[in-house]
C-alpha positions in Angstrom: 91.0 -100.2 61.1 91.6 -97.4 64.1 94.3 -96.2 62.0 92.1 -95.1 59.2 89.3 -94.1 61.2 90.0 -90.6 60.1 89.1 -91.5 56.8 85.6 -92.0 57.4 83.1 -89.1 56.4 82.3 -87.2 52.9 85.3 -85.4 51.2 85.1 -83.3 48.1 87.5 -81.4 46.1 86.1 -78.4 43.8 88.5 -77.2 41.3 88.6 -76.1 37.6 88.7 -79.9 36.5 85.9 -80.3 38.1 84.1 -81.8 41.3 85.5 -84.9 42.9 83.9 -86.7 45.9 84.3 -89.6 48.3 82.4 -90.9 50.7 83.4 -93.2 54.0 81.1 -95.2 56.2 82.1 -97.9 58.8 80.4 -101.3 57.9 82.0 -103.4 60.6 84.8 -103.5 62.7 86.8 -104.9 59.9 85.5 -103.7 56.9 84.7 -99.7 55.8 83.4 -99.2 52.5 83.1 -95.9 50.0 82.6 -94.2 46.8 83.8 -91.7 45.0 83.1 -89.8 42.0 84.2 -87.3 39.3 81.5 -84.5 37.9 82.8 -82.1 35.0 80.2 -79.9 33.9 77.0 -82.2 34.1 78.7 -84.9 33.2 79.8 -88.3 35.9 82.9 -89.0 34.3 84.1 -91.8 36.8 83.2 -93.6 39.9 84.4 -96.3 41.9 83.4 -98.2 44.8 86.0 -98.5 47.6 86.2 -100.4 50.8 89.3 -100.9 53.4 89.4 -104.3 54.5 91.4 -105.7 57.3 92.8 -109.1 56.8 94.3 -110.7 59.8 97.0 -108.0 60.7 97.0 -106.1 57.4 94.7 -103.2 55.8 93.5 -103.4 52.0 92.1 -100.5 49.7 90.3 -101.8 47.5 88.4 -99.7 44.3 86.3 -101.3 41.7 85.7 -99.0 38.9 83.1 -100.3 36.0 85.3 -99.9 33.0 88.6 -100.4 34.4 90.5 -104.1 35.2 87.2 -105.7 33.8 85.2 -104.4 36.3 87.2 -106.5 39.1 88.3 -105.2 42.4 91.8 -104.2 42.9 93.7 -104.6 46.4 96.7 -102.5 47.2 98.2 -103.3 50.5 99.2 -100.9 53.4 102.6 -99.9 53.2 103.5 -98.1 55.5 101.1 -95.5 58.0 101.5 -92.9 60.5 98.7 -91.1 62.7 98.3 -88.5 59.7 98.9 -90.7 56.4 98.3 -94.0 55.0 100.3 -95.9 52.1 98.7 -98.7 50.3 100.7 -100.6 47.3 100.3 -102.9 44.3 103.5 -102.6 42.4 101.7 -105.1 40.1 98.8 -102.9 39.3 99.4 -100.7 35.4 98.2 -97.4 36.9 98.4 -96.5 39.9 100.7 -98.3 42.2 100.5 -96.4 45.2 97.3 -94.5 46.8 97.9 -92.2 49.9 95.9 -90.2 51.9 97.4 -87.4 54.3 95.6 -85.9 56.8 95.8 -81.9 56.8 94.3 -80.8 60.3 90.7 -82.5 61.2 89.0 -81.2 58.1 91.0 -81.5 55.0 93.1 -84.4 53.4 95.2 -84.9 50.1 94.4 -88.2 48.4 97.3 -88.9 45.6 97.6 -91.6 43.3 101.2 -92.5 41.8 103.2 -94.8 39.7 104.5 -95.2 36.2 102.2 -95.4 33.5 103.8 -96.8 29.9 107.2 -95.6 31.3 106.8 -92.3 33.0 106.1 -91.7 36.2 103.3 -89.6 36.7 100.6 -88.6 39.9 97.6 -86.8 40.8 96.3 -85.2 43.7 93.1 -84.4 45.3 92.9 -81.9 47.7 89.5 -82.5 49.7 87.8 -81.0 52.2 85.5 -82.6 54.5 82.0 -81.7 54.1 80.4 -83.8 56.7 
């Protein structure tokens, strides 16, 4: 869990596409919980509950989105990590198959979701700044 501790806090990305925010708190020694949302204009267009859970020696990133995957959580296993980056993957998931967080100094990070959707490779990046 120590390798993911730099994610704790509140992060946001304000762009012409909208306002994305993600917050993380430490629940206990083996669980971080969070939430994310995207607001466009006055409408919340996306919300998710998040968790990073340690199970044995493995870490899992677990998002839950109400209108995706039947509202069930999907697990992405940590496949690589450095001091500045965490990469979680689930090759069996429709999209994304890969979720990564890359630290850009103490108060910035890039979150990226990527994979293949309907036979086409695509990715989305969120360049976030720490606000708390």
